[in-house]
C-alpha positions as CSV (number, residue, x, y, z in Angstrom):
1,M,-15.4,16.2,23.1
2,G,-12.9,18.7,22.8
3,E,-9.9,19.0,20.2
4,L,-7.9,16.0,19.4
5,Y,-6.0,16.8,16.3
6,R,-5.4,19.5,14.0
7,G,-8.6,21.6,15.6
8,M,-10.8,18.4,15.1
9,D,-12.5,16.4,17.7
10,R,-13.2,13.1,17.8
11,A,-16.5,13.1,15.2
12,A,-14.7,15.2,12.7
13,L,-11.4,13.2,12.9
14,D,-13.3,10.0,12.3
15,A,-15.2,11.7,9.4
16,A,-11.9,13.0,8.0
17,Y,-10.4,9.6,7.6
18,N,-13.4,7.5,6.6
19,N,-12.5,6.7,3.0
20,G,-15.2,4.1,2.5
21,A,-17.8,6.8,3.5
22,A,-16.4,9.6,1.5
23,V,-16.5,7.5,-1.7
24,R,-20.1,6.8,-2.1
25,N,-19.8,3.7,-4.3
26,S,-16.9,2.2,-3.0
27,A,-18.5,-0.9,-2.2
28,E,-19.4,-1.1,-5.7
29,I,-15.7,-0.5,-6.9
30,V,-14.5,-3.4,-4.6
31,T,-16.9,-5.9,-5.8
32,D,-15.4,-5.0,-9.2
33,W,-12.0,-5.2,-8.1
34,Q,-12.9,-8.8,-6.7
35,A,-14.3,-10.2,-9.8
36,R,-11.3,-8.9,-12.1
37,S,-9.0,-10.1,-9.4
38,E,-10.6,-13.7,-9.4
39,R,-9.9,-13.9,-13.2
40,L,-6.5,-13.1,-13.3
41,R,-5.9,-15.4,-10.1
42,N,-7.6,-18.4,-12.0
43,G,-5.2,-17.9,-14.9
44,H,-1.9,-18.1,-12.7
45,A,-3.2,-20.8,-9.9
46,A,0.2,-22.5,-10.0
47,T,1.9,-19.7,-8.0
48,M,-1.0,-18.6,-5.6
49,D,-0.8,-18.6,-2.0
50,L,3.4,-19.3,-1.8
51,R,4.0,-19.3,1.9
52,Y,6.6,-17.0,3.4
53,G,6.0,-17.4,6.9
54,P,4.0,-19.5,9.7
55,A,0.9,-17.1,10.1
56,E,-2.2,-18.3,8.1
57,R,-2.1,-14.9,5.9
58,N,1.8,-15.3,5.5
59,R,1.2,-15.8,1.8
60,I,2.0,-14.6,-1.6
61,D,0.4,-14.5,-4.9
62,L,2.8,-14.3,-7.6
63,F,2.0,-13.3,-11.2
64,A,5.0,-14.0,-13.6
65,A,5.4,-12.0,-16.8
66,G,7.6,-14.6,-18.4
67,D,10.0,-17.3,-17.6
68,R,12.0,-14.8,-15.1
69,V,10.1,-12.6,-12.5
70,D,12.6,-9.6,-12.6
71,P,11.6,-6.9,-12.6
72,L,9.4,-7.6,-9.7
73,L,6.5,-5.0,-8.2
74,V,5.6,-6.3,-4.7
75,F,2.2,-4.9,-3.8
76,I,1.0,-4.5,-0.3
77,H,-2.9,-4.1,0.1
78,G,-4.8,-1.5,2.3
79,G,-7.6,-1.4,4.6
80,Y,-6.2,0.2,7.6
81,W,-4.1,-2.8,8.7
82,Q,-7.4,-4.5,9.6
83,M,-9.2,-5.5,6.8
84,R,-9.3,-6.6,2.9
85,A,-7.2,-9.4,1.6
86,K,-4.4,-9.6,-1.3
87,E,-7.1,-11.7,-3.1
88,V,-8.9,-8.7,-3.9
89,F,-6.3,-6.8,-5.6
90,A,-5.1,-9.1,-8.2
91,F,-6.4,-6.8,-10.8
92,I,-3.6,-4.4,-10.3
93,A,-1.1,-6.8,-12.0
94,E,-2.7,-6.3,-15.4
95,G,-0.9,-3.1,-16.1
96,P,2.7,-3.9,-14.9
97,L,2.2,-7.6,-16.6
98,A,1.4,-5.6,-20.0
99,H,5.1,-4.4,-19.9
100,G,7.1,-7.5,-18.4
101,I,6.8,-6.7,-14.8
102,S,5.6,-9.6,-12.9
103,V,3.7,-8.8,-9.6
104,A,4.0,-10.3,-6.1
105,L,0.8,-9.5,-3.8
106,V,1.7,-10.0,-0.2
107,G,-0.7,-11.1,2.4
108,Y,-0.4,-10.4,6.3
109,T,-2.1,-10.6,9.2
110,L,-4.3,-8.3,10.4
111,A,-5.1,-6.3,13.5
112,P,-6.5,-6.9,16.1
113,D,-4.6,-10.1,15.9
114,I,-1.2,-8.7,15.6
115,R,0.5,-5.4,16.6
116,L,1.7,-3.1,13.8
117,D,5.2,-3.8,14.7
118,G,4.5,-7.4,13.9
119,I,2.7,-6.3,10.4
120,V,5.8,-4.5,9.4
121,A,8.1,-7.3,10.4
122,E,5.8,-9.9,8.4
123,I,6.1,-7.4,5.3
124,R,10.3,-7.5,5.6
125,S,9.9,-11.2,5.9
126,A,8.0,-11.6,2.6
127,L,10.4,-9.5,1.1
128,D,13.3,-11.9,2.6
129,Y,11.3,-14.4,0.7
130,L,11.2,-12.7,-2.7
131,A,14.6,-11.1,-2.5
132,P,16.5,-14.3,-4.3
133,Q,14.0,-13.9,-7.5
134,S,14.8,-10.1,-8.4
135,K,17.4,-7.8,-9.0
136,S,14.8,-5.2,-9.5
137,L,12.2,-4.8,-6.8
138,V,10.0,-2.1,-6.6
139,L,7.9,-2.1,-3.4
140,S,4.6,-0.7,-3.5
141,G,1.4,-0.3,-1.7
142,W,-2.1,1.6,-1.4
143,S,-3.7,3.3,1.5
144,A,-2.1,1.4,4.7
145,G,0.0,-0.4,1.8
146,G,1.4,2.8,1.2
147,H,2.6,3.3,4.9
148,L,4.0,-0.2,5.0
149,T,5.7,0.7,1.7
150,A,7.3,3.5,3.2
151,M,8.2,1.5,6.6
152,C,10.0,-1.1,4.4
153,L,11.5,0.6,1.6
154,S,14.8,0.2,3.4
155,H,15.1,-3.4,3.0
156,P,18.2,-4.1,1.1
157,S,16.2,-6.1,-1.6
158,V,14.2,-3.1,-2.3
159,T,15.4,-0.8,-5.3
160,A,12.5,2.0,-5.5
161,G,9.1,2.6,-3.7
162,L,5.8,3.7,-5.2
163,A,3.5,4.8,-2.0
164,I,-0.2,5.2,-3.4
165,S,-2.7,7.3,-0.8
166,G,-0.8,6.3,2.2
167,I,-0.7,7.4,5.7
168,Y,2.6,8.5,7.2
169,D,1.8,10.4,10.4
170,L,-0.1,7.6,12.6
171,A,-1.0,10.1,15.4
172,P,-4.6,10.5,13.7
173,M,-4.8,6.9,13.5
174,R,-4.4,6.2,17.4
175,L,-6.9,9.1,18.0
176,S,-9.7,8.1,15.7
177,Y,-11.9,4.9,15.3
178,I,-9.2,3.2,13.4
179,N,-7.3,2.5,17.1
180,D,-10.3,0.4,17.9
181,K,-8.5,-2.6,16.5
182,L,-4.9,-1.3,15.5
183,R,-4.4,-0.6,19.4
184,L,-1.3,1.8,18.7
185,D,0.2,3.4,22.0
186,E,2.1,6.7,21.4
187,A,5.4,4.7,21.6
188,E,4.1,2.5,18.6
189,E,2.7,5.1,16.6
190,L,6.0,7.2,16.9
191,R,8.3,4.3,15.8
192,N,5.7,3.7,12.7
193,S,5.5,7.1,11.6
194,P,7.5,7.7,8.8
195,L,7.2,11.2,9.1
196,K,8.1,11.4,12.9
197,N,10.5,8.3,13.3
198,G,13.6,9.9,11.8
199,M,13.8,7.6,8.8
200,T,15.6,8.7,5.7
201,F,14.9,7.8,2.2
202,N,17.9,7.3,0.1
203,K,16.0,5.2,-2.8
204,P,14.1,6.5,-5.7
205,L,10.5,6.8,-4.1
206,V,7.1,8.3,-6.0
207,V,4.5,9.2,-3.6
208,A,1.1,9.1,-5.4
209,Y,-2.7,10.4,-4.1
210,G,-5.8,11.7,-5.9
211,K,-7.0,15.2,-5.9
212,A,-10.4,13.9,-5.3
213,E,-9.4,12.1,-1.9
214,L,-10.2,13.2,1.8
215,P,-7.9,16.7,2.5
216,E,-6.4,14.7,5.4
217,L,-5.0,12.0,2.9
218,Q,-3.8,14.7,0.5
219,R,-1.9,16.4,3.0
220,Q,-0.4,13.4,4.5
221,S,0.9,12.7,1.2
222,E,2.3,16.0,0.4
223,E,4.0,16.4,3.4
224,F,5.5,13.0,3.4
225,A,6.8,13.3,-0.1
226,Q,8.5,16.5,0.9
227,A,10.2,15.2,3.8
228,A,11.3,12.2,2.0
229,K,12.5,14.4,-1.1
230,A,10.2,12.0,-3.3
231,K,8.5,12.7,-6.6
232,V,4.8,13.5,-6.2
233,I,2.0,12.6,-8.3
234,P,-1.3,14.2,-7.6
235,L,-3.8,12.8,-9.7
236,A,-6.7,15.2,-10.7
237,G,-10.1,13.5,-10.6
238,Y,-9.3,10.4,-8.5
239,D,-10.7,9.4,-5.2
240,H,-8.9,7.2,-2.8
241,F,-10.3,4.0,-4.7
242,K,-10.4,4.8,-8.5
243,I,-7.0,5.9,-8.3
244,L,-5.6,2.3,-8.3
245,Q,-7.2,2.1,-11.8
246,E,-4.0,4.0,-13.1
247,L,-1.8,1.1,-11.6
248,A,-4.2,-1.5,-13.3
249,S,-4.2,0.0,-16.5
250,P,-1.4,-0.4,-19.1
251,H,-1.3,3.3,-20.1
252,G,-2.3,4.6,-16.4
253,A,-0.2,7.4,-14.9
254,L,0.8,4.8,-12.1
255,T,2.0,2.5,-14.2
256,G,4.0,4.6,-16.2
257,A,5.8,5.8,-12.8
258,L,6.5,1.9,-12.2
259,R,7.9,1.5,-15.5
260,T,10.5,4.1,-14.9
261,L,11.3,3.0,-11.6
262,A,11.5,-0.6,-12.5
263,G,13.8,0.2,-16.1
264,R,11.0,-0.8,-18.2
């Protein structure tokens, strides 16, 4: 098979975006996330699975830092739009909560049960639901959630964004194994590529990635940050999975960036 993208054939392109294979202990890391998240969710049972839409996964887990949820971090999980769930990522709330920042984790329908256009629409519906609760709403996400952060930053309730290890040009998604379930065509790829679709970014935005991530992930973040005129935070020594500890920790670099965006 010949060249598909930036000099890569299909096998090379698949490997260039296979984060799980690139991080050998990724399964153990996710298992740890699940255990930490379960403990935190058990302490906030009354505000788990708040429904914002009609689909089964249209639910939000809300972790309030006090009597009010303002400021509010809205976090979108990753998994290449086709796997994982909000329940796995509750652990990231530990850092923001320590500084009085409430956290809402958004669930959404996964491919192939929905098109990417539909996923973006679901995230915007979740923001509609949360908008009345906070005057300072920072939108964030990791991996596919970083992409969805960029796509939904224009929502009127969002005041700032923190995109972590995201994908901003979807051409390699359409041309690689990821499209087996995502089913992008060229038009949908273009509509949903923040680097190609003519979007403007006029709100405070931080783009973060790990310097130990796959080169293509690093390149995408750097190019998107430049195009969006965003602040870029490259974290030395962090891979695609370990980077989230910098949001889960009260003293993490991403928690610090969030505090600035949220005025805390």
